[in-house]
C-alpha positions as CSV (number, residue, x, y, z in Angstrom):
1,M,36.4,-52.5,-17.4
2,A,34.6,-49.3,-18.1
3,A,37.3,-47.3,-16.4
4,V,40.0,-48.9,-18.6
5,R,37.9,-48.3,-21.7
6,R,37.5,-44.6,-20.8
7,V,41.3,-44.2,-20.5
8,N,41.9,-46.2,-23.8
9,E,39.5,-43.8,-25.5
10,G,41.6,-40.8,-24.5
11,E,40.2,-39.6,-21.2
12,S,42.8,-38.6,-18.6
13,P,43.6,-41.5,-16.3
14,H,43.8,-39.1,-13.3
15,A,40.3,-37.7,-14.2
16,V,38.8,-41.2,-14.5
17,A,40.5,-42.2,-11.2
18,R,39.2,-39.1,-9.4
19,D,35.7,-39.6,-10.9
20,L,35.6,-43.2,-9.6
21,D,37.3,-42.5,-6.3
22,V,40.2,-44.9,-6.9
23,N,43.8,-44.0,-7.0
24,A,45.5,-43.5,-10.3
25,P,48.2,-46.2,-9.8
26,L,45.4,-48.8,-9.4
27,L,43.9,-47.7,-12.7
28,W,47.3,-47.9,-14.4
29,R,47.7,-51.5,-13.1
30,W,44.2,-52.4,-14.4
31,R,45.1,-50.9,-17.8
32,K,48.4,-52.8,-17.9
33,K,46.7,-56.1,-17.0
34,V,44.1,-55.6,-19.8
35,T,46.8,-54.7,-22.3
36,Q,48.9,-57.7,-21.5
37,Q,46.2,-60.3,-20.8
38,G,42.9,-59.0,-22.3
39,E,39.7,-58.0,-20.7
40,S,39.2,-61.4,-19.0
41,A,42.2,-60.6,-16.8
42,L,39.9,-58.3,-14.7
43,K,37.2,-60.8,-14.2
44,G,37.0,-61.9,-10.6
45,I,38.8,-58.8,-9.3
46,G,36.9,-57.2,-6.5
47,R,36.0,-57.7,-2.9
48,P,35.1,-61.3,-2.0
49,K,31.8,-61.8,-0.1
50,G,32.4,-61.5,3.6
51,A,35.7,-59.6,3.2
52,K,36.4,-56.8,5.6
53,V,36.3,-53.3,4.2
54,S,39.0,-50.9,5.1
55,A,38.1,-47.5,6.7
56,E,39.6,-45.9,3.6
57,A,37.3,-47.8,1.3
58,T,34.3,-47.1,3.5
59,E,35.1,-43.4,3.5
60,A,35.5,-43.4,-0.3
61,S,32.1,-45.1,-0.7
62,W,30.5,-42.6,1.7
63,R,32.0,-39.7,-0.3
64,L,30.7,-41.1,-3.6
65,S,27.2,-41.6,-2.1
66,I,27.1,-38.0,-0.9
67,K,28.3,-36.8,-4.3
68,L,25.6,-38.8,-6.0
69,C,22.9,-37.5,-3.7
70,W,24.1,-34.0,-4.1
71,R,23.9,-34.3,-7.9
72,A,20.5,-35.9,-7.8
73,A,19.2,-33.0,-5.6
74,H,20.8,-30.5,-7.9
75,L,19.2,-32.0,-10.9
76,E,15.8,-32.1,-9.2
77,L,16.1,-28.4,-8.3
78,S,17.2,-27.4,-11.8
79,K,14.0,-29.1,-13.2
80,R,11.9,-27.0,-10.9
81,A,13.5,-23.8,-12.0
């Protein structure tokens, strides 16, 4: 929901999608669903427990983890300077 809110508040859908490591068409589908059916339309969307994860999703998760670690390290170093 936070992603849809960011777009509705004027942020670029492509920037939000890139920031969250999702593709823009998926974000557009989420936004359309919320516009037509309300916020409750997105409840329950996600990966069910025990579902297999695609290699693409695993790689995206790995890239996000690396990005977050890099940012944390950068922040720590900037505090020491």
